[in-house]
C-alpha positions as CSV (number, residue, x, y, z in Angstrom):
1,M,3.9,5.4,19.0
2,N,4.2,9.0,18.0
3,K,3.7,10.6,21.8
4,N,3.8,14.0,21.3
5,N,1.0,17.0,21.0
6,I,0.3,17.5,17.3
7,N,-3.1,17.1,17.2
8,F,-2.7,16.2,12.8
9,Q,-6.2,14.7,10.9
10,V,-6.6,13.7,7.9
11,N,-9.9,14.5,6.0
12,R,-11.6,13.0,3.1
13,T,-9.6,14.5,-0.3
14,K,-9.9,13.4,-3.8
15,E,-7.0,12.5,-3.5
16,G,-7.7,9.7,-0.7
17,T,-11.1,8.7,-2.8
18,I,-9.3,7.9,-6.1
19,C,-6.7,5.5,-3.7
20,E,-9.2,4.1,-2.6
21,I,-11.8,3.1,-5.1
22,A,-8.2,1.9,-7.1
23,C,-7.7,-0.1,-4.4
24,G,-11.4,-1.4,-4.2
25,L,-11.3,-1.9,-8.4
26,L,-8.0,-3.8,-7.8
27,I,-8.6,-6.3,-5.2
28,L,-12.1,-6.3,-6.8
29,L,-10.7,-7.7,-9.7
30,S,-8.0,-10.3,-8.2
31,L,-10.9,-12.0,-6.6
32,I,-12.5,-12.1,-9.8
33,L,-9.8,-13.5,-11.6
34,S,-8.1,-15.6,-8.8
35,F,-12.0,-17.2,-8.4
36,T,-11.9,-17.9,-11.6
37,L,-9.0,-20.0,-11.0
38,L,-10.6,-22.3,-9.0
39,P,-12.6,-24.6,-11.4
40,T,-9.8,-25.3,-13.5
41,T,-6.7,-25.8,-10.8
42,A,-8.6,-25.7,-7.1
43,Q,-5.4,-25.9,-4.9
44,G,-3.7,-23.1,-7.8
45,G,-7.0,-21.5,-6.8
46,I,-7.0,-22.2,-3.7
47,A,-3.8,-20.7,-3.0
48,M,-4.0,-17.6,-5.2
49,L,-8.0,-16.9,-3.5
50,I,-5.9,-16.8,0.4
51,Q,-3.2,-14.5,-1.2
52,T,-5.9,-11.8,-3.0
53,C,-8.1,-11.9,0.5
54,S,-4.8,-11.2,2.6
55,I,-3.1,-8.8,0.2
56,A,-6.8,-7.0,0.2
57,L,-6.9,-7.1,4.1
58,G,-3.4,-5.6,4.3
59,V,-5.0,-3.2,1.9
60,L,-7.8,-2.5,4.0
61,L,-5.7,-2.0,6.9
62,M,-3.6,0.2,5.5
63,L,-6.4,2.8,4.2
64,I,-7.8,2.7,7.6
65,L,-4.3,3.3,9.3
66,V,-4.3,6.7,7.0
67,Y,-6.8,8.7,8.9
68,Q,-4.9,8.0,12.5
69,P,-1.7,9.6,11.3
70,N,-1.2,10.3,15.0
71,N,-0.2,6.3,15.5
72,F,2.8,6.6,13.4
73,N,6.0,6.5,14.4
74,I,7.0,9.8,13.6
75,P,9.5,11.9,16.0
76,D,8.6,14.4,17.7
77,N,8.2,18.1,16.6
78,S,8.0,17.5,13.4
79,P,6.9,19.4,10.8
80,A,3.0,18.6,9.0
81,E,5.4,17.5,6.1
82,L,6.2,14.6,7.2
83,F,3.0,13.7,8.6
84,I,1.6,14.7,5.0
85,A,4.4,12.2,3.2
86,T,3.5,9.2,5.4
87,V,-0.2,9.0,4.7
88,R,0.8,9.2,0.2
89,F,3.5,7.0,1.3
90,V,0.9,4.5,3.0
91,R,-1.9,5.1,0.2
92,I,0.6,4.7,-2.2
93,T,1.9,1.6,-1.4
94,A,-1.8,0.2,-0.5
95,V,-2.2,0.8,-4.5
96,L,1.1,-1.1,-5.3
97,M,-0.1,-3.6,-2.8
98,S,-3.0,-4.3,-5.0
99,V,-1.7,-3.9,-8.6
100,L,1.0,-6.7,-7.2
101,S,-1.9,-8.9,-6.3
102,L,-3.7,-8.8,-9.5
103,A,-0.1,-9.6,-11.7
104,V,0.4,-12.0,-9.2
105,T,-2.9,-13.3,-10.0
106,L,-2.6,-12.6,-13.7
107,S,0.7,-14.3,-13.4
108,A,-1.3,-17.9,-12.3
109,I,-3.7,-17.7,-15.3
110,F,-1.5,-17.0,-18.3
111,S,1.6,-19.2,-16.6
112,F,4.4,-16.9,-16.9
113,E,6.7,-16.7,-14.4
114,P,6.5,-13.5,-11.6
115,Y,10.1,-12.9,-11.3
116,L,9.2,-10.0,-13.7
117,I,6.5,-8.5,-12.3
118,F,8.8,-8.6,-8.5
119,G,11.4,-6.4,-10.6
120,I,9.0,-4.0,-11.8
121,F,7.4,-4.1,-8.3
122,G,10.9,-3.4,-7.0
123,L,11.7,-1.0,-9.4
124,I,8.6,1.4,-8.2
125,F,8.5,0.4,-4.8
126,V,12.4,1.7,-4.2
127,P,12.4,5.4,-5.2
128,L,9.4,5.5,-3.6
129,L,11.1,4.2,-0.3
130,C,14.2,6.4,-1.0
131,W,11.7,9.9,-1.4
132,Y,10.1,9.0,2.1
133,F,13.2,8.0,3.9
134,H,14.5,11.4,1.8
135,I,12.0,13.1,3.8
136,Y,12.5,11.9,7.2
137,V,15.6,12.5,7.3
138,K,15.0,16.0,6.1
139,A,12.3,16.2,9.3
140,K,14.7,14.8,11.6
141,H,17.3,17.8,11.0
142,Q,14.8,20.8,11.0
143,K,14.0,19.0,14.4
144,T,17.6,19.6,15.6
145,S,18.3,22.8,14.2
């Protein structure tokens, strides 16, 4: 837990609203498509519905957590840029998880292997993760300097 005395707050921004609307629409579309699988294959439709609801819950928790950045595990005396990068990282990850949910649902509907989807997801997520760790390490070095 962040035990420093920084009181960093995240307010409503256009960026946050766009991310929340995008996540909501992608999850809603994924839920609708999961419901279309129920009549064709009951077991596959239920599995897709459970998967979509699980990811929707995770995305919802991530979007709520963004507004409480003081609970992030960020080193003491970190610059504000690290808090901002963490908030952006969590928002982008939430959008990517929503896209992944939709892609997996579409792969079940159109009966193609999801390996391509996971590969593309990895090609997007790994550079994003490297960017965040670069900022994190840079902030830790600024702390020690």
